[in-house]
VEXDREN-2710 file (C-alpha; in Angstrom, 1 decimal):
% VEXDREN-2710
k/r/px/py/pz
1/UNK/14.4/-0.8/9.2
2/UNK/12.8/2.5/8.4
3/UNK/10.3/2.1/11.3
4/UNK/13.0/0.9/13.7
5/UNK/15.2/3.9/13.0
6/UNK/12.2/6.3/13.4
7/UNK/11.0/4.9/16.8
8/UNK/14.4/3.7/18.3
9/UNK/12.7/0.9/20.3
10/UNK/14.9/-2.2/20.7
11/UNK/12.1/-4.6/21.6
12/UNK/10.2/-5.1/18.3
13/UNK/7.4/-6.9/20.1
14/UNK/6.9/-3.9/22.4
15/UNK/7.1/-1.5/19.4
16/UNK/4.4/-3.4/17.5
17/UNK/2.1/-3.6/20.5
18/UNK/2.4/0.0/21.6
19/UNK/3.0/2.1/18.5
20/UNK/0.7/0.6/16.0
21/UNK/-1.1/3.9/15.1
22/UNK/2.1/5.8/15.0
23/UNK/3.7/3.3/12.7
24/UNK/0.8/3.6/10.2
25/UNK/0.8/7.4/10.4
26/UNK/4.6/7.5/9.8
27/UNK/4.3/5.3/6.7
28/UNK/1.4/7.3/5.4
29/UNK/3.2/10.5/5.7
30/UNK/6.6/9.3/4.4
31/UNK/5.3/7.7/1.2
32/UNK/2.8/9.1/-1.3
33/UNK/2.0/6.3/-3.7
34/UNK/-0.8/3.9/-2.5
35/UNK/0.9/0.8/-3.8
36/UNK/4.1/1.7/-1.9
37/UNK/2.2/2.4/1.3
38/UNK/0.4/-0.9/0.9
39/UNK/3.7/-2.8/0.4
40/UNK/5.3/-1.2/3.5
41/UNK/2.3/-2.0/5.6
42/UNK/2.3/-5.6/4.3
43/UNK/6.0/-5.9/5.2
44/UNK/5.4/-4.7/8.8
45/UNK/2.3/-6.9/9.0
46/UNK/4.5/-9.9/8.4
47/UNK/6.2/-9.1/11.8
48/UNK/2.8/-9.1/13.4
49/UNK/2.0/-12.5/12.0
50/UNK/5.4/-14.0/12.9
51/UNK/5.0/-12.7/16.5
52/UNK/1.4/-13.8/16.6
53/UNK/0.1/-10.3/17.4
54/UNK/-3.4/-9.5/16.2
55/UNK/-3.7/-6.2/14.2
56/UNK/-7.0/-5.2/12.8
57/UNK/-5.7/-1.8/12.0
58/UNK/-3.0/-3.1/9.7
59/UNK/-5.5/-5.5/8.0
60/UNK/-7.9/-2.6/7.4
61/UNK/-5.3/-0.2/6.1
62/UNK/-3.8/-2.8/3.8
63/UNK/-7.3/-3.5/2.3
64/UNK/-7.9/0.3/2.0
65/UNK/-4.6/0.9/0.1
66/UNK/-5.1/-2.3/-2.0
67/UNK/-8.5/-0.8/-3.1
68/UNK/-6.9/2.6/-3.8
69/UNK/-4.2/1.0/-5.9
70/UNK/-6.6/-1.1/-7.9
71/UNK/-8.9/1.9/-8.5
72/UNK/-6.0/4.0/-9.6
73/UNK/-4.8/1.3/-11.9
74/UNK/-8.3/0.8/-13.4
75/UNK/-8.6/4.6/-14.0
76/UNK/-5.3/4.6/-15.8
77/UNK/-6.4/1.7/-18.0
78/UNK/-9.6/3.5/-18.9
79/UNK/-7.8/6.7/-19.9
80/UNK/-5.4/4.8/-22.1
81/UNK/-8.2/3.0/-24.0
82/UNK/-8.8/4.1/-27.6
83/UNK/-12.2/4.6/-28.9
84/UNK/-13.7/2.7/-31.8
85/UNK/-12.8/5.3/-34.4
86/UNK/-9.1/5.3/-33.4
87/UNK/-9.1/1.5/-33.8
88/UNK/-10.7/1.7/-37.2
89/UNK/-8.1/4.3/-38.3
90/UNK/-5.3/2.0/-37.2
91/UNK/-6.8/-0.9/-39.1
92/UNK/-7.2/1.2/-42.3
93/UNK/-3.5/2.3/-42.0
94/UNK/-2.4/-1.3/-42.4
END
């Protein structure tokens, strides 16, 4: 709905075929979080699949943001890990 309101094109098929780059740029500028961008791109990519339109750009961008999301999540996990000394202190407390 967001994309439709932005581009005001009534023919969704025509919109997807002619404004592919613009749609991606719009989503990338509107949203900041990689997982949100990936979700929005996936939602629009479903239209491509339903209408049987090939879109290598969307596939590539989805993979890119999936990798960014996973990398961010892994970094967050690593920063939350406790070292062995902290673990031993917790054990001693109990």
